[in-house]
PDB file of the backbone (N, CA, C, O) and the ligand in Angstrom, with CONECT records:
HET     ZN  A 101       1
ATOM      1  N   MET A   1      12.052  25.760  78.573  1.00  0.00           N
ATOM      2  CA  MET A   1      12.095  24.279  78.880  1.00  0.00           C
ATOM      3  C   MET A   1      12.118  23.624  77.385  1.00  0.00           C
ATOM      4  O   MET A   1      11.487  24.144  76.465  1.00  0.00           O
ATOM      5  N   TYR A   2      12.839  22.529  77.233  1.00  0.00           N
ATOM      6  CA  TYR A   2      13.065  21.884  75.992  1.00  0.00           C
ATOM      7  C   TYR A   2      12.067  21.020  75.624  1.00  0.00           C
ATOM      8  O   TYR A   2      11.606  20.296  76.507  1.00  0.00           O
ATOM      9  N   ASP A   3      11.591  20.932  74.402  1.00  0.00           N
ATOM     10  CA  ASP A   3      10.518  20.049  73.892  1.00  0.00           C
ATOM     11  C   ASP A   3      11.088  18.599  73.312  1.00  0.00           C
ATOM     12  O   ASP A   3      11.901  18.582  72.387  1.00  0.00           O
ATOM     13  N   ALA A   4      10.630  17.474  73.888  1.00  0.00           N
ATOM     14  CA  ALA A   4      11.259  16.250  73.452  1.00  0.00           C
ATOM     15  C   ALA A   4      10.921  15.734  72.055  1.00  0.00           C
ATOM     16  O   ALA A   4      11.469  14.793  71.480  1.00  0.00           O
ATOM     17  N   GLU A   5       9.772  16.624  71.534  1.00  0.00           N
ATOM     18  CA  GLU A   5       9.607  16.457  70.180  1.00  0.00           C
ATOM     19  C   GLU A   5      10.417  17.228  69.033  1.00  0.00           C
ATOM     20  O   GLU A   5      10.211  17.135  67.823  1.00  0.00           O
ATOM     21  N   LEU A   6      11.322  17.961  69.635  1.00  0.00           N
ATOM     22  CA  LEU A   6      12.194  18.679  68.847  1.00  0.00           C
ATOM     23  C   LEU A   6      13.625  18.471  69.013  1.00  0.00           C
ATOM     24  O   LEU A   6      14.029  17.819  69.976  1.00  0.00           O
ATOM     25  N   LYS A   7      14.422  18.965  68.167  1.00  0.00           N
ATOM     26  CA  LYS A   7      15.987  18.767  68.493  1.00  0.00           C
ATOM     27  C   LYS A   7      16.588  20.342  68.414  1.00  0.00           C
ATOM     28  O   LYS A   7      16.122  21.250  67.726  1.00  0.00           O
ATOM     29  N   TYR A   8      17.646  20.403  69.231  1.00  0.00           N
ATOM     30  CA  TYR A   8      18.104  21.759  69.600  1.00  0.00           C
ATOM     31  C   TYR A   8      19.692  21.622  69.142  1.00  0.00           C
ATOM     32  O   TYR A   8      20.327  20.568  69.124  1.00  0.00           O
ATOM     33  N   CYS A   9      20.150  22.847  68.801  1.00  0.00           N
ATOM     34  CA  CYS A   9      21.786  22.989  68.585  1.00  0.00           C
ATOM     35  C   CYS A   9      22.231  23.361  69.971  1.00  0.00           C
ATOM     36  O   CYS A   9      21.642  24.190  70.664  1.00  0.00           O
ATOM     37  N   PRO A  10      23.257  22.728  70.317  1.00  0.00           N
ATOM     38  CA  PRO A  10      23.665  22.983  71.808  1.00  0.00           C
ATOM     39  C   PRO A  10      24.538  24.174  71.736  1.00  0.00           C
ATOM     40  O   PRO A  10      24.960  24.718  72.756  1.00  0.00           O
ATOM     41  N   LYS A  11      24.809  24.575  70.571  1.00  0.00           N
ATOM     42  CA  LYS A  11      25.691  25.858  70.510  1.00  0.00           C
ATOM     43  C   LYS A  11      24.813  27.066  70.443  1.00  0.00           C
ATOM     44  O   LYS A  11      24.745  27.850  71.390  1.00  0.00           O
ATOM     45  N   CYS A  12      24.119  27.229  69.300  1.00  0.00           N
ATOM     46  CA  CYS A  12      23.125  28.548  69.209  1.00  0.00           C
ATOM     47  C   CYS A  12      21.736  28.262  69.574  1.00  0.00           C
ATOM     48  O   CYS A  12      20.895  29.152  69.450  1.00  0.00           O
ATOM     49  N   ASN A  13      21.386  26.987  70.055  1.00  0.00           N
ATOM     50  CA  ASN A  13      19.925  26.991  70.777  1.00  0.00           C
ATOM     51  C   ASN A  13      18.789  26.998  69.780  1.00  0.00           C
ATOM     52  O   ASN A  13      17.625  27.094  70.170  1.00  0.00           O
ATOM     53  N   ASP A  14      19.152  26.884  68.304  1.00  0.00           N
ATOM     54  CA  ASP A  14      18.173  26.870  67.455  1.00  0.00           C
ATOM     55  C   ASP A  14      17.445  25.732  67.499  1.00  0.00           C
ATOM     56  O   ASP A  14      18.046  24.701  67.802  1.00  0.00           O
ATOM     57  N   GLU A  15      16.103  25.673  67.229  1.00  0.00           N
ATOM     58  CA  GLU A  15      15.185  24.553  67.140  1.00  0.00           C
ATOM     59  C   GLU A  15      15.214  23.827  65.909  1.00  0.00           C
ATOM     60  O   GLU A  15      15.478  24.412  64.859  1.00  0.00           O
ATOM     61  N   TYR A  16      14.933  22.442  65.950  1.00  0.00           N
ATOM     62  CA  TYR A  16      15.191  21.863  64.539  1.00  0.00           C
ATOM     63  C   TYR A  16      13.953  20.727  64.703  1.00  0.00           C
ATOM     64  O   TYR A  16      13.507  20.426  65.811  1.00  0.00           O
ATOM     65  N   MET A  17      13.503  20.189  63.544  1.00  0.00           N
ATOM     66  CA  MET A  17      12.699  19.080  63.696  1.00  0.00           C
ATOM     67  C   MET A  17      13.471  17.868  64.137  1.00  0.00           C
ATOM     68  O   MET A  17      14.699  17.928  64.193  1.00  0.00           O
ATOM     69  N   LEU A  18      12.780  16.701  64.474  1.00  0.00           N
ATOM     70  CA  LEU A  18      13.430  15.414  64.933  1.00  0.00           C
ATOM     71  C   LEU A  18      14.101  14.920  63.742  1.00  0.00           C
ATOM     72  O   LEU A  18      14.906  14.012  63.947  1.00  0.00           O
ATOM     73  N   THR A  19      13.967  15.267  62.684  1.00  0.00           N
ATOM     74  CA  THR A  19      14.438  14.610  61.388  1.00  0.00           C
ATOM     75  C   THR A  19      15.717  15.252  61.154  1.00  0.00           C
ATOM     76  O   THR A  19      16.524  14.695  60.410  1.00  0.00           O
ATOM     77  N   ALA A  20      15.989  16.328  61.687  1.00  0.00           N
ATOM     78  CA  ALA A  20      17.369  17.105  61.327  1.00  0.00           C
ATOM     79  C   ALA A  20      18.403  16.275  62.218  1.00  0.00           C
ATOM     80  O   ALA A  20      18.107  15.658  63.241  1.00  0.00           O
ATOM     81  N   ASP A  21      19.751  16.378  61.603  1.00  0.00           N
ATOM     82  CA  ASP A  21      20.716  15.800  62.248  1.00  0.00           C
ATOM     83  C   ASP A  21      21.869  16.769  62.625  1.00  0.00           C
ATOM     84  O   ASP A  21      22.632  16.546  63.565  1.00  0.00           O
ATOM     85  N   ARG A  22      21.935  17.801  61.868  1.00  0.00           N
ATOM     86  CA  ARG A  22      23.238  18.805  62.264  1.00  0.00           C
ATOM     87  C   ARG A  22      22.604  20.245  62.315  1.00  0.00           C
ATOM     88  O   ARG A  22      21.650  20.508  61.582  1.00  0.00           O
ATOM     89  N   CYS A  23      23.038  21.012  63.026  1.00  0.00           N
ATOM     90  CA  CYS A  23      22.803  22.256  62.813  1.00  0.00           C
ATOM     91  C   CYS A  23      23.381  23.134  61.419  1.00  0.00           C
ATOM     92  O   CYS A  23      24.594  23.207  61.225  1.00  0.00           O
ATOM     93  N   ALA A  24      22.462  23.742  60.543  1.00  0.00           N
ATOM     94  CA  ALA A  24      22.719  24.166  59.490  1.00  0.00           C
ATOM     95  C   ALA A  24      23.681  25.298  59.624  1.00  0.00           C
ATOM     96  O   ALA A  24      24.482  25.512  58.714  1.00  0.00           O
ATOM     97  N   ALA A  25      23.653  26.166  60.884  1.00  0.00           N
ATOM     98  CA  ALA A  25      24.507  27.334  61.000  1.00  0.00           C
ATOM     99  C   ALA A  25      25.880  26.827  61.515  1.00  0.00           C
ATOM    100  O   ALA A  25      26.913  27.306  61.047  1.00  0.00           O
ATOM    101  N   CYS A  26      25.905  25.973  62.363  1.00  0.00           N
ATOM    102  CA  CYS A  26      27.058  25.544  63.167  1.00  0.00           C
ATOM    103  C   CYS A  26      27.732  24.206  62.631  1.00  0.00           C
ATOM    104  O   CYS A  26      28.880  23.879  62.930  1.00  0.00           O
ATOM    105  N   ASP A  27      26.987  23.556  61.904  1.00  0.00           N
ATOM    106  CA  ASP A  27      27.349  22.209  61.424  1.00  0.00           C
ATOM    107  C   ASP A  27      27.980  21.355  62.600  1.00  0.00           C
ATOM    108  O   ASP A  27      29.147  20.969  62.538  1.00  0.00           O
ATOM    109  N   ILE A  28      27.267  21.118  63.525  1.00  0.00           N
ATOM    110  CA  ILE A  28      27.449  20.388  64.727  1.00  0.00           C
ATOM    111  C   ILE A  28      26.211  19.422  65.079  1.00  0.00           C
ATOM    112  O   ILE A  28      25.093  19.891  64.865  1.00  0.00           O
ATOM    113  N   PRO A  29      26.300  18.129  65.595  1.00  0.00           N
ATOM    114  CA  PRO A  29      25.150  17.412  65.802  1.00  0.00           C
ATOM    115  C   PRO A  29      24.195  18.053  66.828  1.00  0.00           C
ATOM    116  O   PRO A  29      24.491  18.660  67.857  1.00  0.00           O
ATOM    117  N   LEU A  30      23.045  17.792  66.339  1.00  0.00           N
ATOM    118  CA  LEU A  30      21.805  18.201  67.271  1.00  0.00           C
ATOM    119  C   LEU A  30      21.391  17.383  68.333  1.00  0.00           C
ATOM    120  O   LEU A  30      21.452  16.162  68.190  1.00  0.00           O
ATOM    121  N   LEU A  31      20.936  17.925  69.483  1.00  0.00           N
ATOM    122  CA  LEU A  31      20.501  17.038  70.504  1.00  0.00           C
ATOM    123  C   LEU A  31      19.008  17.100  70.626  1.00  0.00           C
ATOM    124  O   LEU A  31      18.377  18.104  70.296  1.00  0.00           O
ATOM    125  N   THR A  32      18.454  16.016  71.104  1.00  0.00           N
ATOM    126  CA  THR A  32      17.171  15.923  71.476  1.00  0.00           C
ATOM    127  C   THR A  32      16.841  16.941  72.759  1.00  0.00           C
ATOM    128  O   THR A  32      17.713  17.368  73.517  1.00  0.00           O
ATOM    129  N   GLY A  33      15.337  17.265  72.866  1.00  0.00           N
ATOM    130  CA  GLY A  33      15.016  18.085  74.052  1.00  0.00           C
ATOM    131  C   GLY A  33      15.717  17.505  75.391  1.00  0.00           C
ATOM    132  O   GLY A  33      16.396  18.157  76.185  1.00  0.00           O
ATOM    133  N   ASP A  34      15.405  16.164  75.457  1.00  0.00           N
ATOM    134  CA  ASP A  34      15.843  15.248  76.537  1.00  0.00           C
ATOM    135  C   ASP A  34      17.321  15.564  76.881  1.00  0.00           C
ATOM    136  O   ASP A  34      17.779  15.804  77.998  1.00  0.00           O
ATOM    137  N   GLU A  35      17.959  15.515  75.723  1.00  0.00           N
ATOM    138  CA  GLU A  35      19.551  15.390  75.816  1.00  0.00           C
ATOM    139  C   GLU A  35      20.066  16.903  76.202  1.00  0.00           C
ATOM    140  O   GLU A  35      21.068  17.113  76.885  1.00  0.00           O
ATOM    141  N   MET A  36      19.208  17.931  75.647  1.00  0.00           N
ATOM    142  CA  MET A  36      19.690  19.190  75.900  1.00  0.00           C
ATOM    143  C   MET A  36      19.478  19.414  77.340  1.00  0.00           C
ATOM    144  O   MET A  36      20.224  20.253  77.845  1.00  0.00           O
ATOM    145  N   VAL A  37      18.516  18.773  78.199  1.00  0.00           N
ATOM    146  CA  VAL A  37      18.170  19.062  79.742  1.00  0.00           C
ATOM    147  C   VAL A  37      19.413  18.399  80.305  1.00  0.00           C
ATOM    148  O   VAL A  37      19.871  18.989  81.283  1.00  0.00           O
ATOM    149  N   SER A  38      20.063  17.319  79.922  1.00  0.00           N
ATOM    150  CA  SER A  38      21.045  16.551  80.539  1.00  0.00           C
ATOM    151  C   SER A  38      22.439  17.339  80.181  1.00  0.00           C
ATOM    152  O   SER A  38      23.401  17.429  80.944  1.00  0.00           O
ATOM    153  N   PHE A  39      22.356  17.831  79.001  1.00  0.00           N
ATOM    154  CA  PHE A  39      23.451  18.536  78.528  1.00  0.00           C
ATOM    155  C   PHE A  39      23.972  19.869  79.340  1.00  0.00           C
ATOM    156  O   PHE A  39      25.110  20.217  79.656  1.00  0.00           O
ATOM    157  N   LEU A  40      22.628  20.505  79.561  1.00  0.00           N
ATOM    158  CA  LEU A  40      22.658  21.772  80.553  1.00  0.00           C
ATOM    159  C   LEU A  40      22.949  21.177  82.100  1.00  0.00           C
ATOM    160  O   LEU A  40      23.662  21.769  82.908  1.00  0.00           O
ATOM    161  N   ALA A  41      22.331  20.014  82.344  1.00  0.00           N
ATOM    162  CA  ALA A  41      22.608  19.809  83.860  1.00  0.00           C
ATOM    163  C   ALA A  41      24.051  19.427  84.049  1.00  0.00           C
ATOM    164  O   ALA A  41      24.674  19.740  85.063  1.00  0.00           O
ATOM    165  N   ASN A  42      24.620  18.675  82.952  1.00  0.00           N
ATOM    166  CA  ASN A  42      25.851  18.181  83.225  1.00  0.00           C
ATOM    167  C   ASN A  42      27.050  19.000  82.757  1.00  0.00           C
ATOM    168  O   ASN A  42      28.208  18.605  82.891  1.00  0.00           O
ATOM    169  N   GLY A  43      26.738  20.064  82.248  1.00  0.00           N
ATOM    170  CA  GLY A  43      27.706  21.046  81.665  1.00  0.00           C
ATOM    171  C   GLY A  43      28.394  20.534  80.464  1.00  0.00           C
ATOM    172  O   GLY A  43      28.301  19.328  80.234  1.00  0.00           O
ATOM    173  N   PRO A  44      29.092  21.309  79.644  1.00  0.00           N
ATOM    174  CA  PRO A  44      29.540  21.127  78.312  1.00  0.00           C
ATOM    175  C   PRO A  44      30.470  19.949  78.383  1.00  0.00           C
ATOM    176  O   PRO A  44      30.590  19.240  77.384  1.00  0.00           O
ATOM    177  N   ARG A  45      31.151  19.678  79.504  1.00  0.00           N
ATOM    178  CA  ARG A  45      32.043  18.476  79.486  1.00  0.00           C
ATOM    179  C   ARG A  45      31.527  17.373  78.801  1.00  0.00           C
ATOM    180  O   ARG A  45      32.174  16.864  77.885  1.00  0.00           O
ATOM    181  N   SER A  46      30.323  16.903  79.176  1.00  0.00           N
ATOM    182  CA  SER A  46      29.547  15.752  78.667  1.00  0.00           C
ATOM    183  C   SER A  46      29.433  15.743  77.135  1.00  0.00           C
ATOM    184  O   SER A  46      29.295  14.662  76.564  1.00  0.00           O
ATOM    185  N   ALA A  47      29.481  16.875  76.450  1.00  0.00           N
ATOM    186  CA  ALA A  47      29.138  17.002  75.042  1.00  0.00           C
ATOM    187  C   ALA A  47      30.446  16.860  74.411  1.00  0.00           C
ATOM    188  O   ALA A  47      30.504  16.433  73.258  1.00  0.00           O
ATOM    189  N   ARG A  48      31.501  17.176  75.055  1.00  0.00           N
ATOM    190  CA  ARG A  48      32.800  17.190  74.429  1.00  0.00           C
ATOM    191  C   ARG A  48      33.399  15.793  73.738  1.00  0.00           C
ATOM    192  O   ARG A  48      33.324  14.741  74.373  1.00  0.00           O
ATOM    193  N   GLN A  49      33.922  15.828  72.579  1.00  0.00           N
ATOM    194  CA  GLN A  49      34.202  14.618  72.004  1.00  0.00           C
ATOM    195  C   GLN A  49      35.459  13.971  72.519  1.00  0.00           C
ATOM    196  O   GLN A  49      35.584  12.759  72.338  1.00  0.00           O
ATOM    197  N   GLY A  50      36.339  14.595  73.098  1.00  0.00           N
ATOM    198  CA  GLY A  50      37.609  14.064  73.521  1.00  0.00           C
ATOM    199  C   GLY A  50      38.634  14.449  72.473  1.00  0.00           C
ATOM    200  O   GLY A  50      38.889  15.621  72.196  1.00  0.00           O
ATOM    201  N   ALA A  51      39.226  13.363  71.885  1.00  0.00           N
ATOM    202  CA  ALA A  51      40.611  13.695  71.035  1.00  0.00           C
ATOM    203  C   ALA A  51      40.197  14.415  69.839  1.00  0.00           C
ATOM    204  O   ALA A  51      39.019  14.481  69.486  1.00  0.00           O
ATOM    205  N   LEU A  52      41.091  14.912  69.266  1.00  0.00           N
ATOM    206  CA  LEU A  52      40.677  15.685  68.024  1.00  0.00           C
ATOM    207  C   LEU A  52      40.805  14.659  66.751  1.00  0.00           C
ATOM    208  O   LEU A  52      41.511  13.662  66.603  1.00  0.00           O
ATOM    209  N   THR A  53      39.764  15.344  65.817  1.00  0.00           N
ATOM    210  CA  THR A  53      39.874  14.698  64.594  1.00  0.00           C
ATOM    211  C   THR A  53      40.276  15.795  63.689  1.00  0.00           C
ATOM    212  O   THR A  53      40.482  16.963  64.021  1.00  0.00           O
ATOM    213  N   ALA A  54      40.373  15.225  62.374  1.00  0.00           N
ATOM    214  CA  ALA A  54      40.813  15.998  61.297  1.00  0.00           C
ATOM    215  C   ALA A  54      39.981  17.056  60.907  1.00  0.00           C
ATOM    216  O   ALA A  54      40.512  17.923  60.213  1.00  0.00           O
ATOM    217  N   THR A  55      38.773  17.185  61.202  1.00  0.00           N
ATOM    218  CA  THR A  55      37.673  18.163  60.730  1.00  0.00           C
ATOM    219  C   THR A  55      37.781  19.203  61.979  1.00  0.00           C
ATOM    220  O   THR A  55      37.225  20.292  61.837  1.00  0.00           O
ATOM    221  N   ASP A  56      38.387  18.959  63.051  1.00  0.00           N
ATOM    222  CA  ASP A  56      38.189  20.178  64.336  1.00  0.00           C
ATOM    223  C   ASP A  56      39.027  21.346  63.991  1.00  0.00           C
ATOM    224  O   ASP A  56      40.093  21.261  63.380  1.00  0.00           O
ATOM    225  N   ASP A  57      38.486  22.445  64.418  1.00  0.00           N
ATOM    226  CA  ASP A  57      39.177  23.697  64.255  1.00  0.00           C
ATOM    227  C   ASP A  57      39.904  23.819  65.506  1.00  0.00           C
ATOM    228  O   ASP A  57      39.394  23.707  66.621  1.00  0.00           O
ATOM    229  N   VAL A  58      41.335  24.097  65.210  1.00  0.00           N
ATOM    230  CA  VAL A  58      42.494  23.927  66.093  1.00  0.00           C
ATOM    231  C   VAL A  58      42.791  25.445  66.502  1.00  0.00           C
ATOM    232  O   VAL A  58      43.047  26.281  65.635  1.00  0.00           O
ATOM    233  N   VAL A  59      42.751  25.725  67.703  1.00  0.00           N
ATOM    234  CA  VAL A  59      43.472  27.147  68.194  1.00  0.00           C
ATOM    235  C   VAL A  59      44.548  27.065  69.018  1.00  0.00           C
ATOM    236  O   VAL A  59      44.616  26.029  69.679  1.00  0.00           O
ATOM    237  N   THR A  60      45.418  27.879  69.165  1.00  0.00           N
ATOM    238  CA  THR A  60      46.544  27.818  70.009  1.00  0.00           C
ATOM    239  C   THR A  60      45.928  28.481  71.237  1.00  0.00           C
ATOM    240  O   THR A  60      45.312  29.545  71.299  1.00  0.00           O
ATOM    241  N   ILE A  61      46.222  27.647  72.163  1.00  0.00           N
ATOM    242  CA  ILE A  61      45.767  28.358  73.834  1.00  0.00           C
ATOM    243  C   ILE A  61      46.868  28.456  74.619  1.00  0.00           C
ATOM    244  O   ILE A  61      46.749  28.953  75.739  1.00  0.00           O
ATOM    245  N   HIS A  62      48.002  28.042  74.201  1.00  0.00           N
ATOM    246  CA  HIS A  62      49.300  28.287  74.975  1.00  0.00           C
ATOM    247  C   HIS A  62      50.570  27.986  74.345  1.00  0.00           C
ATOM    248  O   HIS A  62      50.695  26.943  73.705  1.00  0.00           O
ATOM    249  N   GLN A  63      51.624  28.897  74.485  1.00  0.00           N
ATOM    250  CA  GLN A  63      52.838  28.720  73.917  1.00  0.00           C
ATOM    251  C   GLN A  63      53.943  28.637  75.076  1.00  0.00           C
ATOM    252  O   GLN A  63      53.948  29.449  76.001  1.00  0.00           O
ATOM    253  N   GLY A  64      54.906  27.571  74.961  1.00  0.00           N
ATOM    254  CA  GLY A  64      55.725  27.591  76.180  1.00  0.00           C
ATOM    255  C   GLY A  64      56.576  26.281  75.929  1.00  0.00           C
ATOM    256  O   GLY A  64      56.574  25.568  74.926  1.00  0.00           O
ATOM    257  N   PRO A  65      57.410  26.128  77.267  1.00  0.00           N
ATOM    258  CA  PRO A  65      58.319  24.961  77.236  1.00  0.00           C
ATOM    259  C   PRO A  65      57.454  23.824  77.135  1.00  0.00           C
ATOM    260  O   PRO A  65      56.304  23.797  77.572  1.00  0.00           O
ATOM    261  N   MET A  66      58.175  22.666  76.409  1.00  0.00           N
ATOM    262  CA  MET A  66      57.352  21.385  76.542  1.00  0.00           C
ATOM    263  C   MET A  66      56.881  20.786  77.656  1.00  0.00           C
ATOM    264  O   MET A  66      55.908  20.033  77.646  1.00  0.00           O
ATOM    265  N   ALA A  67      57.523  21.078  78.642  1.00  0.00           N
ATOM    266  CA  ALA A  67      57.014  20.437  79.918  1.00  0.00           C
ATOM    267  C   ALA A  67      55.762  21.059  80.394  1.00  0.00           C
ATOM    268  O   ALA A  67      54.894  20.375  80.937  1.00  0.00           O
ATOM    269  N   ASP A  68      55.651  22.176  80.232  1.00  0.00           N
ATOM    270  CA  ASP A  68      54.481  23.107  80.570  1.00  0.00           C
ATOM    271  C   ASP A  68      53.261  22.632  79.774  1.00  0.00           C
ATOM    272  O   ASP A  68      52.162  22.507  80.314  1.00  0.00           O
ATOM    273  N   LEU A  69      53.498  22.344  78.354  1.00  0.00           N
ATOM    274  CA  LEU A  69      52.534  21.812  77.511  1.00  0.00           C
ATOM    275  C   LEU A  69      51.930  20.595  77.757  1.00  0.00           C
ATOM    276  O   LEU A  69      50.760  20.283  77.531  1.00  0.00           O
ATOM    277  N   LYS A  70      53.037  19.765  78.358  1.00  0.00           N
ATOM    278  CA  LYS A  70      52.584  18.278  78.673  1.00  0.00           C
ATOM    279  C   LYS A  70      51.765  18.391  79.684  1.00  0.00           C
ATOM    280  O   LYS A  70      50.844  17.575  79.740  1.00  0.00           O
ATOM    281  N   HIS A  71      51.865  19.276  80.589  1.00  0.00           N
ATOM    282  CA  HIS A  71      51.174  19.342  81.797  1.00  0.00           C
ATOM    283  C   HIS A  71      49.871  20.008  81.518  1.00  0.00           C
ATOM    284  O   HIS A  71      48.951  19.728  82.286  1.00  0.00           O
ATOM    285  N   LEU A  72      49.620  20.911  80.467  1.00  0.00           N
ATOM    286  CA  LEU A  72      48.476  21.436  80.021  1.00  0.00           C
ATOM    287  C   LEU A  72      47.422  20.389  79.333  1.00  0.00           C
ATOM    288  O   LEU A  72      46.222  20.212  79.548  1.00  0.00           O
ATOM    289  N   LYS A  73      48.218  19.841  78.537  1.00  0.00           N
ATOM    290  CA  LYS A  73      47.666  18.628  77.871  1.00  0.00           C
ATOM    291  C   LYS A  73      46.955  17.624  78.796  1.00  0.00           C
ATOM    292  O   LYS A  73      45.799  17.258  78.585  1.00  0.00           O
ATOM    293  N   GLN A  74      47.691  17.203  79.818  1.00  0.00           N
ATOM    294  CA  GLN A  74      46.862  16.278  80.728  1.00  0.00           C
ATOM    295  C   GLN A  74      45.753  16.806  81.454  1.00  0.00           C
ATOM    296  O   GLN A  74      44.825  16.100  81.851  1.00  0.00           O
ATOM    297  N   LEU A  75      45.847  18.223  81.659  1.00  0.00           N
ATOM    298  CA  LEU A  75      44.549  18.846  82.411  1.00  0.00           C
ATOM    299  C   LEU A  75      43.258  18.852  81.322  1.00  0.00           C
ATOM    300  O   LEU A  75      42.115  18.484  81.596  1.00  0.00           O
ATOM    301  N   CYS A  76      43.677  19.310  80.150  1.00  0.00           N
ATOM    302  CA  CYS A  76      42.710  19.339  78.967  1.00  0.00           C
ATOM    303  C   CYS A  76      42.134  17.950  78.968  1.00  0.00           C
ATOM    304  O   CYS A  76      40.916  17.831  79.102  1.00  0.00           O
ATOM    305  N   GLU A  77      42.871  16.925  78.835  1.00  0.00           N
ATOM    306  CA  GLU A  77      42.324  15.630  78.686  1.00  0.00           C
ATOM    307  C   GLU A  77      41.547  15.143  79.859  1.00  0.00           C
ATOM    308  O   GLU A  77      40.657  14.309  79.693  1.00  0.00           O
ATOM    309  N   GLN A  78      41.794  15.550  80.868  1.00  0.00           N
ATOM    310  CA  GLN A  78      41.091  15.148  82.188  1.00  0.00           C
ATOM    311  C   GLN A  78      39.730  16.022  82.003  1.00  0.00           C
ATOM    312  O   GLN A  78      38.800  15.680  82.734  1.00  0.00           O
ATOM    313  N   GLU A  79      39.510  17.058  81.157  1.00  0.00           N
ATOM    314  CA  GLU A  79      38.401  17.596  80.971  1.00  0.00           C
ATOM    315  C   GLU A  79      37.732  17.276  79.598  1.00  0.00           C
ATOM    316  O   GLU A  79      36.907  18.035  79.090  1.00  0.00           O
ATOM    317  N   ASN A  80      38.155  16.063  79.010  1.00  0.00           N
ATOM    318  CA  ASN A  80      37.776  15.767  77.713  1.00  0.00           C
ATOM    319  C   ASN A  80      37.774  16.642  76.432  1.00  0.00           C
ATOM    320  O   ASN A  80      37.053  16.567  75.437  1.00  0.00           O
ATOM    321  N   ILE A  81      38.827  17.530  76.750  1.00  0.00           N
ATOM    322  CA  ILE A  81      39.204  18.415  75.591  1.00  0.00           C
ATOM    323  C   ILE A  81      40.514  17.985  74.890  1.00  0.00           C
ATOM    324  O   ILE A  81      41.570  17.877  75.514  1.00  0.00           O
ATOM    325  N   GLY A  82      40.385  17.716  73.408  1.00  0.00           N
ATOM    326  CA  GLY A  82      41.250  17.242  72.579  1.00  0.00           C
ATOM    327  C   GLY A  82      42.461  18.141  72.516  1.00  0.00           C
ATOM    328  O   GLY A  82      42.237  19.350  72.462  1.00  0.00           O
ATOM    329  N   VAL A  83      43.822  17.688  72.514  1.00  0.00           N
ATOM    330  CA  VAL A  83      44.781  18.619  72.470  1.00  0.00           C
ATOM    331  C   VAL A  83      45.895  18.052  71.587  1.00  0.00           C
ATOM    332  O   VAL A  83      46.312  16.908  71.768  1.00  0.00           O
ATOM    333  N   ALA A  84      46.400  18.896  70.581  1.00  0.00           N
ATOM    334  CA  ALA A  84      47.676  18.634  70.023  1.00  0.00           C
ATOM    335  C   ALA A  84      48.744  19.432  70.210  1.00  0.00           C
ATOM    336  O   ALA A  84      48.755  20.625  69.908  1.00  0.00           O
ATOM    337  N   ILE A  85      49.796  18.744  70.772  1.00  0.00           N
ATOM    338  CA  ILE A  85      50.933  19.857  70.900  1.00  0.00           C
ATOM    339  C   ILE A  85      51.648  19.848  69.607  1.00  0.00           C
ATOM    340  O   ILE A  85      51.678  18.804  68.955  1.00  0.00           O
ATOM    341  N   THR A  86      52.233  20.936  69.174  1.00  0.00           N
ATOM    342  CA  THR A  86      52.942  21.425  68.063  1.00  0.00           C
ATOM    343  C   THR A  86      54.036  22.160  68.170  1.00  0.00           C
ATOM    344  O   THR A  86      54.044  22.987  69.081  1.00  0.00           O
ATOM    345  N   SER A  87      55.268  22.052  67.254  1.00  0.00           N
ATOM    346  CA  SER A  87      56.153  23.243  67.602  1.00  0.00           C
ATOM    347  C   SER A  87      56.332  23.733  66.215  1.00  0.00           C
ATOM    348  O   SER A  87      56.281  23.048  65.193  1.00  0.00           O
ATOM    349  N   GLU A  88      56.561  25.090  66.316  1.00  0.00           N
ATOM    350  CA  GLU A  88      56.765  26.003  65.294  1.00  0.00           C
ATOM    351  C   GLU A  88      57.843  26.492  65.112  1.00  0.00           C
ATOM    352  O   GLU A  88      58.352  27.326  65.861  1.00  0.00           O
ATOM    353  N   GLY A  89      58.463  25.937  63.851  1.00  0.00           N
ATOM    354  CA  GLY A  89      59.876  26.513  63.560  1.00  0.00           C
ATOM    355  C   GLY A  89      60.961  25.955  64.506  1.00  0.00           C
ATOM    356  O   GLY A  89      61.780  25.237  63.933  1.00  0.00           O
ATOM    357  N   GLY A  90      61.104  26.093  65.542  1.00  0.00           N
ATOM    358  CA  GLY A  90      62.103  25.885  66.624  1.00  0.00           C
ATOM    359  C   GLY A  90      62.345  24.290  66.802  1.00  0.00           C
ATOM    360  O   GLY A  90      63.475  23.805  66.860  1.00  0.00           O
ATOM    361  N   GLY A  91      61.216  23.577  66.876  1.00  0.00           N
ATOM    362  CA  GLY A  91      61.215  22.123  67.257  1.00  0.00           C
ATOM    363  C   GLY A  91      61.177  21.954  68.613  1.00  0.00           C
ATOM    364  O   GLY A  91      61.370  22.858  69.426  1.00  0.00           O
ATOM    365  N   CYS A  92      60.926  20.779  68.880  1.00  0.00           N
ATOM    366  CA  CYS A  92      60.994  20.640  70.365  1.00  0.00           C
ATOM    367  C   CYS A  92      62.270  20.137  71.012  1.00  0.00           C
ATOM    368  O   CYS A  92      63.219  19.703  70.359  1.00  0.00           O
ATOM    369  N   GLY A  93      62.233  20.228  72.430  1.00  0.00           N
ATOM    370  CA  GLY A  93      63.390  19.837  73.157  1.00  0.00           C
ATOM    371  C   GLY A  93      64.065  20.897  73.349  1.00  0.00           C
ATOM    372  O   GLY A  93      64.710  20.829  74.395  1.00  0.00           O
ATOM    373  N   LYS A  94      64.219  22.033  72.677  1.00  0.00           N
ATOM    374  CA  LYS A  94      65.155  23.158  73.020  1.00  0.00           C
ATOM    375  C   LYS A  94      64.686  24.138  74.150  1.00  0.00           C
ATOM    376  O   LYS A  94      63.590  24.670  73.976  1.00  0.00           O
ATOM    377  N   SER A  95      65.222  24.368  75.019  1.00  0.00           N
ATOM    378  CA  SER A  95      64.672  25.161  76.284  1.00  0.00           C
ATOM    379  C   SER A  95      65.635  26.002  76.821  1.00  0.00           C
ATOM    380  O   SER A  95      65.374  26.691  77.807  1.00  0.00           O
TER     381      SER A  95
HETATM  382 ZN    ZN A 101      23.666  25.919  65.785  1.00  0.00          ZN2+
END
């Protein structure tokens, strides 16, 4: 169980003092014990930040025709996952 007097990293589960803001290992915002309980109850979706920011790590999850990518993007946005569609070399619109 989580202690309301402590903070926790939602990624690595490390415990921190209430004065800490970010996990030293993961560099992400810490949650209080109460927030961890609702985080686990609601699933990771509630902790997602939505749209991408400049500091986010970006991974390629799919490559394919633009129509497919736009559909995927919609699905991800419904799940509050930030998505960026990029073209490598070929440019878009060619299929
Ligand atoms: Zn961590």
